[in-house]
C-alpha positions in Angstrom: 0.0 0.0 0.0 2.8 2.4 0.9 4.4 1.7 -2.5 1.1 2.4 -4.2 0.7 5.7 -2.4 4.2 6.7 -3.3 3.7 5.9 -6.9 0.4 7.9 -6.9 2.1 10.9 -5.4 4.8 10.6 -8.0 2.3 10.5 -10.9 0.4 13.5 -9.6 3.7 15.3 -9.2 4.7 14.6 -12.8 1.3 15.7 -14.1 1.3 18.9 -12.1 4.7 19.6 -13.3 3.7 19.1 -17.0 0.8 21.5 -16.8 1.1 25.3 -16.8 -1.4 28.1 -16.2 -2.5 30.5 -18.9 -4.1 33.5 -17.3 -4.6 37.2 -17.7 -7.0 40.1 -18.1 -8.7 41.4 -21.2 -9.8 45.0 -21.6 -11.6 46.9 -24.3 -10.3 50.0 -26.1 -11.5 52.2 -23.2 -9.5 50.2 -20.7 -12.6 48.6 -19.2 -12.9 44.9 -18.4 -14.2 42.8 -21.3 -16.5 40.2 -19.9 -17.9 37.0 -21.6 -14.9 36.8 -24.1 -14.0 33.3 -25.1 -10.3 32.5 -25.1 -9.1 29.5 -27.1 -5.6 28.1 -27.5 -5.7 27.5 -31.3 -5.3 23.9 -32.3 -6.2 22.6 -28.8 -9.3 22.1 -26.7 -7.9 24.3 -24.0 -9.6 27.6 -23.2 -11.8 29.7 -20.9 -14.1 32.7 -20.7 -13.5 36.0 -19.0 -15.4 36.9 -15.8 -17.0 40.3 -14.9 -13.5 41.7 -14.2 -12.2 40.5 -17.6 -10.1 37.8 -15.9 -9.5 34.4 -17.3 -7.5 31.3 -16.4 -7.0 27.8 -17.6 -4.5 24.9 -17.5 -2.7 23.4 -20.5 0.0 20.8 -21.1 1.2 22.5 -24.3 4.7 23.9 -24.6 6.1 26.2 -27.3 4.8 28.8 -29.7 1.0 29.0 -30.0 -1.8 31.5 -30.9 -4.5 32.7 -28.4 -7.8 33.5 -30.1 -10.2 36.0 -28.5 -13.9 36.0 -29.6 -17.0 37.6 -28.0 -20.4 39.1 -28.8 -20.0 42.7 -29.7 -16.2 42.4 -30.2 -14.0 41.9 -33.2 -11.9 38.7 -33.2 -8.3 39.0 -32.1 -5.3 36.6 -32.3 -2.2 37.0 -30.1 1.0 34.9 -30.4 2.3 33.5 -27.1 5.1 31.2 -25.9 4.2 28.5 -23.3 4.7 28.2 -20.5 4.0 31.9 -19.6 6.3 33.8 -17.3 3.6 36.3 -16.3 -0.1 36.8 -16.6 -1.3 38.4 -19.9 -2.6 41.9 -20.4 -4.6 41.9 -23.7 -6.9 44.3 -25.6 -10.0 43.5 -27.7 -11.7 46.0 -29.9 -15.5 46.5 -30.0 -17.1 45.5 -33.2 -18.8 48.9 -33.5 -15.4 50.5 -33.6 -13.9 48.2 -36.3 -16.2 46.0 -38.4 -14.8 43.2 -40.5 -13.6 44.4 -43.9 -16.2 44.0 -46.7 -15.5 42.3 -50.1 -18.0 44.7 -51.8 -16.5 44.7 -55.3 -19.1 43.5 -57.7 -21.6 42.3 -55.1 -24.8 43.9 -53.7 -26.9 42.2 -51.0 -30.4 42.8 -52.2 -31.8 41.1 -49.1 -29.9 40.3 -45.9 -28.8 41.6 -42.6 -25.2 42.5 -43.4 -23.6 45.9 -44.0 -23.6 45.3 -47.7 -27.4 45.5 -47.9 -28.6 47.7 -50.8 -32.3 46.7 -50.5 -34.3 44.8 -47.9 -37.1 42.3 -48.5 -39.7 45.0 -48.2 -38.0 47.1 -50.9 -37.9 44.3 -53.4 -41.7 43.9 -53.5 -42.8 47.5 -52.8 -40.8 49.2 -55.5 -43.3 50.9 -57.7 -43.4 49.4 -61.2 -41.9 46.0 -60.1 -45.4 44.5 -59.5 -43.9 41.9 -57.2 -41.2 40.8 -59.8 -37.7 40.2 -58.3 -36.1 40.9 -61.7 -37.8 44.2 -62.1 -36.7 45.3 -58.7 -33.1 44.4 -59.4 -33.2 46.6 -62.5 -33.3 49.7 -60.3 -29.8 48.9 -59.0 -26.7 50.1 -60.7 -25.0 48.0 -63.4 -28.2 46.9 -65.1 -29.5 48.0 -68.4 -33.3 48.4 -68.7 -34.1 46.6 -71.9 -37.9 47.2 -71.7 -39.0 44.9 -74.5 -37.1 42.0 -73.0 -37.3 42.1 -69.2 -34.3 39.9 -68.4 -31.3 41.0 -66.4 -28.7 42.6 -68.7 -25.5 43.4 -66.8 -22.7 45.8 -67.9 -23.0 45.3 -71.6 -23.7 41.6 -71.4 -26.6 39.9 -72.9 -29.5 38.3 -70.9 -27.9 34.8 -71.3 -24.7 36.0 -69.6 -26.6 36.3 -66.2 -27.3 33.1 -64.3 -29.8 32.7 -61.4 -29.5 30.2 -58.5 -31.8 29.1 -55.7 -30.2 27.7 -52.5 -26.8 27.6 -54.3 -28.3 25.5 -57.2 -28.8 26.6 -60.8 -32.2 27.6 -62.2 -32.3 26.6 -65.9 -35.5 28.5 -67.0 -35.8 31.5 -64.6 -38.0 33.6 -66.8 -41.5 33.1 -68.0 -42.1 32.8 -71.8 -43.6 35.7 -73.6 -44.6 37.2 -76.9 -42.4 39.3 -79.3 -41.6 42.8 -78.0 -43.2 42.0 -74.6 -41.1 41.9 -71.4 -40.8 38.7 -69.5 -41.0 38.3 -65.7 -39.2 36.2 -63.2 -41.0 33.0 -62.3 -40.6 32.9 -58.6 -42.5 34.6 -55.8 -40.3 37.0 -53.7 -41.8 36.2 -50.3 -40.4 32.7 -50.4 -36.8 34.0 -50.1 -34.9 35.4 -47.1 -31.8 36.3 -49.1 -31.1 37.8 -52.5 -27.4 38.4 -53.4 -27.0 40.3 -56.7 -23.6 40.3 -58.3 -22.8 42.6 -61.3 -19.4 40.9 -61.6 -16.7 39.6 -59.3 -18.7 36.7 -57.9 -17.2 33.8 -55.9 -15.6 30.7 -57.3 -18.5 28.5 -56.1 -20.4 29.8 -59.1 -19.7 29.6 -62.8 -21.0 29.6 -66.4 -22.0 33.3 -66.4 -19.8 35.9 -68.3 -21.4 38.9 -66.6 -23.1 38.3 -63.3 -25.4 36.2 -61.0 -28.4 36.5 -58.8 -28.5 34.0 -55.9 -31.8 33.4 -54.0 -32.0 31.7 -50.6 -35.3 30.2 -49.5 -36.7 31.0 -46.0 -36.0 28.7 -43.1 -38.8 28.0 -40.6 -41.9 30.2 -40.6 -42.7 31.4 -37.2 -46.4 30.4 -37.1 -49.4 28.9 -38.9 -51.0 31.4 -41.3 -53.0 31.8 -44.5 -52.8 34.5 -47.1 -55.4 35.4 -49.7 -55.1 37.7 -52.7 -57.8 39.1 -55.1 -56.3 41.1 -57.9 -57.2 42.8 -61.1 -55.3 40.1 -63.0 -56.1 37.0 -60.9 -56.2 35.4 -57.5 -53.7 33.9 -55.1 -53.5 31.8 -51.9 -50.7 30.7 -49.6 -50.4 28.8 -46.3 -47.8 28.2 -43.7 -47.9 25.1 -41.5 -45.4 24.6 -38.6 -44.8 21.5 -36.6 -42.1 20.7 -34.0 -39.4 19.9 -36.6 -41.1 20.3 -39.9 -42.6 23.2 -41.8 -44.5 23.6 -45.1 -45.2 26.7 -47.1 -47.4 26.3 -50.2 -48.9 28.9 -52.6 -51.0 28.8 -55.8 -52.0 31.5 -58.2 -54.0 32.1 -61.3 -53.7 35.1 -63.6 -55.5 36.3 -66.7 -55.0 39.7 -68.3 -58.4 39.8 -70.0 -60.0 42.2 -67.5 -57.0 44.7 -67.8 -57.0 44.5 -71.6 -60.8 45.4 -71.6 -59.9 48.7 -69.9 -56.5 49.6 -71.4 -56.1 49.7 -75.2 -53.2 47.7 -76.7 -51.4 48.0 -80.0 -51.4 44.3 -80.6 -54.5 42.3 -81.3 -54.8 39.6 -78.6 -56.5 36.4 -79.6 -55.8 34.9 -76.2 -54.9 37.2 -73.4 -51.9 36.0 -71.2 -53.2 33.4 -68.8 -51.4 31.1 -66.4 -51.5 28.8 -63.4 -48.6 28.5 -60.9 -47.9 26.7 -57.7 -44.9 26.7 -55.3 -44.1 24.8 -52.1 -41.2 24.6 -49.7 -40.8 21.8 -47.2 -38.2 21.9 -44.3 -37.1 19.4 -41.8 -34.9 20.3 -38.9 -32.4 17.6 -37.9 -30.2 17.9 -34.8 -27.3 19.5 -36.6 -28.8 20.2 -40.0 -31.6 21.6 -42.2 -33.2 19.9 -45.2 -35.2 22.0 -47.7 -37.2 20.9 -50.7 -38.5 23.5 -53.0 -40.7 22.8 -56.0 -42.3 25.3 -58.5 -44.7 24.5 -61.4 -46.2 26.8 -64.0 -48.4 26.6 -67.1 -48.9 29.7 -69.3 -50.4 30.4 -72.7 -51.1 33.4 -74.9 -52.1 34.3 -78.5 -51.7 37.5 -80.5 -51.4 39.1 -83.9 -48.7 41.7 -84.3 -47.5 44.1 -87.0 -44.5 43.2 -89.2 -43.0 45.7 -91.7 -42.4 43.0 -94.2 -45.9 41.5 -94.1 -49.0 43.2 -95.5 -51.0 41.4 -92.8 -50.4 40.9 -89.1 -48.4 37.9 -88.0 -50.3 35.2 -85.9 -48.4 34.1 -82.8 -49.5 31.5 -80.2 -47.5 30.1 -77.3 -48.0 27.7 -74.5 -45.4 26.7 -71.9 -45.1 24.3 -69.0 -42.2 24.5 -66.5 -41.2 22.4 -63.5 -38.3 23.2 -61.1 -37.4 21.0 -58.1 -34.6 21.9 -55.7 -33.3 19.8 -52.8 -30.6 20.9 -50.3 -29.2 19.9 -47.0 -26.9 21.9 -44.8 -25.1 20.1 -41.9 -23.2 21.8 -39.1 -20.4 19.4 -38.1 -19.2 22.0 -35.6 -19.4 25.8 -35.1 -16.5 26.1 -37.6 -17.3 23.3 -40.1 -20.3 23.2 -42.3 -21.3 21.0 -45.2 -23.7 21.4 -48.1 -25.2 18.9 -50.6 -28.0 19.5 -53.1 -29.4 18.9 -56.5 -31.9 20.6 -58.8 -34.0 19.3 -61.6 -35.8 21.3 -64.3 -38.0 20.6 -67.3 -39.6 23.1 -69.7 -41.7 22.5 -72.8 -42.7 25.3 -75.2 -44.9 25.2 -78.3 -44.8 28.2 -80.6 -47.0 28.8 -83.7 -45.7 31.9 -85.6 -47.0 32.7 -89.1 -46.6 29.5 -91.1 -44.0 28.0 -88.7 -44.5 25.7 -85.7 -41.7 25.1 -83.2 -41.4 22.8 -80.2 -38.7 23.0 -77.7 -37.8 20.9 -74.7 -35.2 21.9 -72.1 -34.0 19.6 -69.4 -31.5 20.5 -66.7 -29.9 18.9 -63.7 -27.4 20.4 -61.2 -25.7 18.5 -58.3 -23.4 20.3 -55.8 -21.4 19.5 -52.7 -19.5 21.9 -50.6 -17.6 22.2 -47.4 -16.8 25.4 -45.6 -14.3 25.5 -42.8 -13.8 28.5 -40.5 -10.4 27.6 -39.0 -10.6 30.8 -37.0 -11.7 34.4 -37.3 -8.9 35.1 -39.7 -8.9 32.1 -42.0 -11.8 30.6 -43.9 -11.7 27.8 -46.5 -14.3 26.6 -48.9 -14.1 23.7 -51.3 -16.7 22.1 -53.5 -17.6 20.3 -56.8 -20.6 20.2 -59.0 -22.2 18.6 -62.1 -24.4 20.3 -64.6 -26.3 18.4 -67.3 -28.4 20.1 -70.0 -30.4 18.9 -73.0 -32.0 21.5 -75.4 -34.1 20.1 -78.2 -35.5 22.5 -80.8 -37.8 21.2 -83.4 -39.2 22.8 -86.5 -42.4 20.7 -86.9 -43.4 21.6 -90.4 -40.0 21.2 -91.9 -39.2 18.2 -89.7 -35.9 19.6 -88.6 -34.5 19.0 -85.1 -31.5 20.5 -83.3 -30.6 18.4 -80.2 -27.8 19.9 -78.1 -26.5 18.1 -74.9 -23.8 19.1 -72.4 -22.3 17.4 -69.3 -20.2 19.9 -67.3 -18.0 19.0 -64.3 -16.7 21.6 -62.0 -14.5 21.9 -58.9 -13.5 25.0 -56.9 -11.6 26.1 -53.8 -11.6 29.5 -52.0 -9.6 30.9 -49.2 -10.4 34.1 -47.2 -7.6 35.6 -45.1 -8.0 38.6 -42.8 -4.3 39.1 -42.5 -4.3 42.4 -40.7 -6.6 44.5 -38.7 -8.0 46.4 -41.7 -7.0 44.1 -44.5 -8.7 41.0 -46.1 -7.8 38.8 -49.1 -10.1 36.4 -50.8 -8.5 34.1 -53.5 -10.3 31.3 -55.4 -9.9 29.1 -58.4 -12.5 27.2 -60.4 -12.0 24.6 -63.0 -14.6 23.1 -65.4 -14.7 20.5 -68.2 -17.5 20.3 -70.7 -18.1 17.4 -73.1 -19.9 19.9 -75.4 -16.9 22.2 -75.7 -14.5 19.4 -75.2 -12.0 21.4 -73.1 -11.0 22.4 -69.6 -11.0 25.9 -68.2 -9.3 27.4 -65.2 -10.8 30.5 -63.7 -8.7 32.4 -61.1 -10.4 35.0 -58.9 -8.9 37.3 -56.3 -10.2 40.2 -54.2 -8.5 42.6 -51.8 -10.3 44.7 -49.3 -9.2 47.5 -47.0 -11.2 49.1 -44.2 -10.4 52.8 -44.1 -12.4 53.2 -40.8 -15.7 52.3 -39.3 -17.7 53.6 -42.3 -15.5 53.5 -45.4 -14.3 50.4 -47.3 -12.2 49.9 -50.4 -11.9 46.7 -52.4 -10.6 45.5 -55.7 -11.2 42.4 -57.8 -9.8 40.5 -60.7 -11.3 37.4 -62.2 -11.8 35.2 -65.3 -15.1 33.8 -66.2 -16.2 31.2 -68.8 -19.4 30.1 -70.5 -20.2 27.4 -73.0 -21.9 28.7 -76.2 -24.9 26.3 -76.0 -27.4 29.2 -76.3 -26.2 29.9 -79.9 -28.7 28.0 -82.0 -27.1 25.9 -84.7 -23.5 26.1 -83.3 -23.1 22.4 -82.7 -19.3 22.2 -82.8 -17.8 24.9 -80.7 -14.0 25.5 -80.5 -14.0 26.4 -76.9 -15.5 28.4 -74.0 -16.5 32.0 -74.3 -14.5 34.1 -71.9 -14.5 37.4 -70.0 -11.9 39.1 -67.8 -13.2 41.5 -65.1 -11.3 44.2 -63.2 -13.2 46.1 -60.4 -12.4 48.8 -57.9 -15.0 49.6 -55.3 -15.7 52.2 -52.7 -18.4 51.5 -50.0 -19.7 53.8 -47.3 -22.4 53.0 -44.7 -23.3 55.0 -41.7 -26.5 54.9 -39.8 -29.2 55.3 -42.4 -27.1 56.2 -45.4 -25.3 54.0 -48.0 -23.0 55.1 -50.8 -21.4 52.7 -53.3 -19.2 53.6 -56.3 -17.6 51.1 -58.6 -15.3 51.3 -61.6 -15.0 48.3 -63.9 -13.4 47.0 -67.0 -14.6 43.8 -68.7 -12.8 42.3 -71.7 -14.4 39.5 -73.9 -12.7 36.8 -75.9 -13.8 33.9 -78.1 -17.3 35.1 -78.7 -19.3 33.4 -81.3 -19.6 35.1 -84.8 -21.7 34.0 -87.8 -22.4 35.3 -91.3 -26.2 34.9 -90.8 -26.2 31.5 -92.7 -25.2 29.3 -89.8 -21.5 29.5 -90.7 -19.6 30.1 -87.4 -16.3 31.1 -86.1 -15.3 31.7 -82.5 -13.0 34.7 -82.6 -15.3 37.4 -81.5 -14.2 40.0 -78.9 -15.4 43.1 -77.1 -15.0 45.3 -74.0 -17.2 47.1 -71.5 -16.0 49.8 -69.1 -17.8 52.3 -66.9 -18.8 53.5 -63.5 -21.8 52.5 -61.2 -23.0 54.8 -58.4 -25.6 54.0 -55.7 -26.9 56.3 -53.0 -29.5 55.3 -50.5 -31.1 57.1 -47.5 -33.5 55.5 -45.1 -35.1 58.4 -43.4 -32.3 60.6 -42.0 -33.2 63.5 -44.2 -37.0 63.3 -43.9 -38.8 61.1 -41.4 -40.5 58.1 -42.9 -39.0 58.8 -46.4 -36.8 56.2 -47.9 -35.1 56.6 -51.3 -32.2 55.5 -53.4 -30.6 56.8 -56.6 -28.7 54.6 -59.1 -26.6 55.9 -62.0 -24.6 53.8 -64.5 -22.4 54.9 -67.3 -21.0 52.3 -69.8 -18.8 52.4 -72.8 -18.9 49.1 -74.7 -18.4 47.6 -78.1 -18.5 44.0 -79.4 -17.5 42.1 -82.5 -19.8 39.0 -82.4 -22.9 37.4 -83.9 -23.4 38.8 -87.4 -21.7 42.2 -86.6 -19.5 43.3 -89.6 -17.5 45.7 -87.3 -17.0 46.2 -83.6 -20.0 48.2 -82.4 -22.2 49.1 -79.3 -25.0 46.4 -79.2 -28.6 47.6 -79.7 -29.6 46.6 -76.1 -27.1 48.9 -74.4 -27.8 52.5 -73.3 -24.8 54.5 -72.3 -26.5 56.2 -69.4 -29.1 54.6 -67.0 -30.7 56.3 -64.0 -33.2 54.9 -61.4 -34.8 57.0 -58.6 -36.9 55.1 -56.1 -38.8 56.7 -53.2 -41.2 55.4 -50.6 -43.0 57.4 -47.9 -45.1 56.2 -45.0 -48.0 58.5 -44.1 -49.1 57.5 -40.6 -52.3 59.6 -40.7 -53.5 57.8 -43.8 -52.1 54.4 -42.7 -50.5 54.2 -46.2 -47.3 53.8 -48.0 -46.9 55.7 -51.3 -44.1 54.9 -53.7 -42.6 56.4 -56.9 -40.0 55.0 -59.3 -38.5 57.0 -62.2 -36.2 55.3 -64.7 -34.2 56.9 -67.5 -32.1 55.4 -70.3 -30.2 57.3 -73.0 -30.8 56.3 -76.6 -29.9 52.9 -77.8 -28.2 52.1 -81.2 -30.0 50.8 -84.3 -29.1 50.3 -87.9 -30.8 52.6 -90.5 -30.3 51.0 -93.9 -31.0 54.3 -95.6 -27.7 55.6 -94.2 -24.1 54.3 -94.5 -22.8 52.4 -91.5 -23.8 49.9 -88.9 -25.7 50.6 -85.7 -25.1 54.3 -86.6 -28.2 55.9 -85.1 -29.9 56.0 -81.7 -33.4 55.9 -80.4 -34.8 58.7 -78.3 -34.3 58.5 -74.6 -36.3 56.0 -72.5 -38.4 57.5 -69.6 -41.0 56.0 -67.3 -42.7 56.9 -64.1 -44.4 54.3 -61.8 -46.6 55.0 -58.8 -47.9 52.7 -56.0 -50.1 53.0 -52.9 -50.6 50.5 -50.1 -53.5 51.3 -47.7 -53.9 49.4 -44.4 -57.6 48.8 -44.1 -57.0 47.0 -40.9 -53.9 45.3 -39.5 -54.4 42.2 -41.7 -56.2 43.6 -44.7 -54.5 45.7 -47.3 -55.6 47.5 -50.4 -52.9 47.9 -53.0 -52.8 50.0 -56.2 -50.1 50.7 -58.7 -49.9 52.3 -62.1 -47.0 52.2 -64.6 -46.3 55.2 -66.8 -49.5 57.2 -65.8 -48.5 60.2 -68.1 -48.3 57.9 -71.1 -44.7 58.6 -72.2 -44.3 57.3 -75.8 -41.2 55.1 -75.5 -39.6 53.5 -78.5 -37.4 50.4 -78.1 -36.0 50.4 -81.6 -37.1 50.1 -85.3 -37.7 47.3 -87.7 -36.9 48.1 -91.3 -38.3 46.6 -94.6 -36.1 44.0 -96.3 -36.2 46.0 -99.6 -36.7 49.7 -100.5 -39.9 51.2 -101.7 -40.5 52.9 -105.0 -38.5 56.0 -103.8 -35.5 53.8 -102.9 -36.2 54.3 -99.2 -36.4 51.5 -96.6 -39.7 51.9 -94.7 -39.6 51.3 -90.9 -41.9 50.3 -88.0 -41.3 51.7 -84.5 -41.0 48.9 -81.9 -43.2 50.1 -79.0 -44.6 48.5 -75.9 -48.0 46.8 -76.4 -49.4 49.2 -73.8 -48.2 52.7 -72.8 -49.8 52.3 -69.4 -50.5 49.4 -67.0 -52.3 49.3 -63.7 -52.7 46.8 -60.9 -55.3 46.6 -58.0 -55.2 44.0 -55.3 -56.9 43.2 -51.9 -54.8 41.1 -49.6 -56.0 39.4 -46.4 -53.9 37.5 -43.9 -55.3 35.1 -41.3 -52.8 34.1 -38.6 -52.3 33.5 -34.9 -50.3 36.8 -34.7 -53.0 39.4 -35.5 -50.3 42.0 -36.3 -48.9 40.0 -39.3 -49.9 41.1 -42.8 -48.8 40.9 -46.4 -47.2 44.4 -46.6 -43.8 42.8 -47.0 -45.1 40.9 -50.0 -46.5 43.9 -52.0 
């Protein structure tokens, strides 16, 4: 027994000798004790938290050079190098987060919805912007860097075509994000804005986790759990809608359905086109969530059916052209996020899409079928507050079948694309941050690999001012070019960005300079003879200024201005020229004012675009003339009848400005040797919307104002 006791004493003596104490006091910048700060010895499980006096103490067996990481709510993260064992207690300082926020990588990216200091618009803004009529895409077009192509409706970014912008839901690709429409009639986004908690709009310089977009991306993130059971009903001048939220302990379901028909509106407003079947459609969406112990599963599905018929004027036809269209679209998205620890997170998901479109135009009949699949896996590791890693891989499969029924001709394009990426974010100094990434892809359609490096540097001038710069290379396969079945490679763009970002209290200012260079664009002679040596450039400046009521109480407004200088040699262009969809100057002014006495919010949106190029065959040159300027004013009014009943009214272009989107010229001259022309104008100069929205919920204060 005596021997055993002696041995025990010896063991405890050795253990106590091997351990050392790490202790000290942490204070804030004012010299006051910093309580509830977590202290971790990096690379070990050793650590402690400060008490009310800022004091901490813990034991460790480690010896040598280590890093001590300090983290706490309301404080910025700090790392101090130490040598163990310590000779004396430590005296450390930690900065309040309000004094020094984390540097912001703001080059090319605008948070449309979110709770970060990059937010340009919030969820209420997206759907209450006058003229957007609840369309996410229309709301994004009031931000800088976009070109308002009124006859198209898609997102055109910094001189890029609509196909150069990709849209994602829960990190996964959306293959048919826009509804089908008639000639010279703008499209709309397919998806309801109230299903999304986050909208991240990038006009360039996006992360390595995304690809196949030469110009920019819009990423949407569906809501997590709803807070309560509720029902929403909508009765509108163009249709009806209904939605429901059901919440269980670990499950939640949101479902919505809508029917629209523009027949009532067209009976009141005159149109230039002769509609044989007014636009009509049915749609449904649902999001199911299941909360696991350390993860969240989401399944999102959207279905839509639409049809329309019209007769429109054509300068080369003595009679109007008959046009009929019907479209069915299905999109299914599944994702799972797993939290392995506070610092390690995994993501896996896939999306499926199928769209069928039938078009009867004049004596032609076309049938198209588009099928897409996207699978993605990603791991994000926040080693500490200064070092973040992200790696991932994805697969994209597409099949586009285009059939000319009467001529029995079919174009069947298929692509399988494999991608992998890695990204590292390093906050290497108090005011500096570096984000570097690389993405590589292989396409069996293009039959080549690409390597896409991207790097961003950010510097925090002080609490309110941030500078950042970006360089990146982006690739896209030319599958959208009908008839180009043997491409020689990916199309490519290089982007250079310099950004200034300011945010203080209720005011935000954002200024960005950019240069974008294109390579390997597809050219043709108009007879399906292709060569892939096109090129181009786009350069300019984007300015954004927002105020949330610091000037006038209850008044929110923002102003966007974009200038662009761009030319391209692509498609059937004989020379390098500015494309017809680009206006050199674009301005948006958006204002919203809450009138408490009227229980109302009134909104106004004004948009301006300078003239766009068009080719006049009566003169020498190519794209040598420009249209008159584009101007439109949109008004909205939301009136709170009671806390859960809302009357909403909006009108687009109430003054009836006669905008011209371009001109169509005759194929041959008249008897005087002059080519006649037809102005391409909107089907309607004005449009209005009236709706009554009723919410039924456990929380009697909840309403649909956020969704209008």
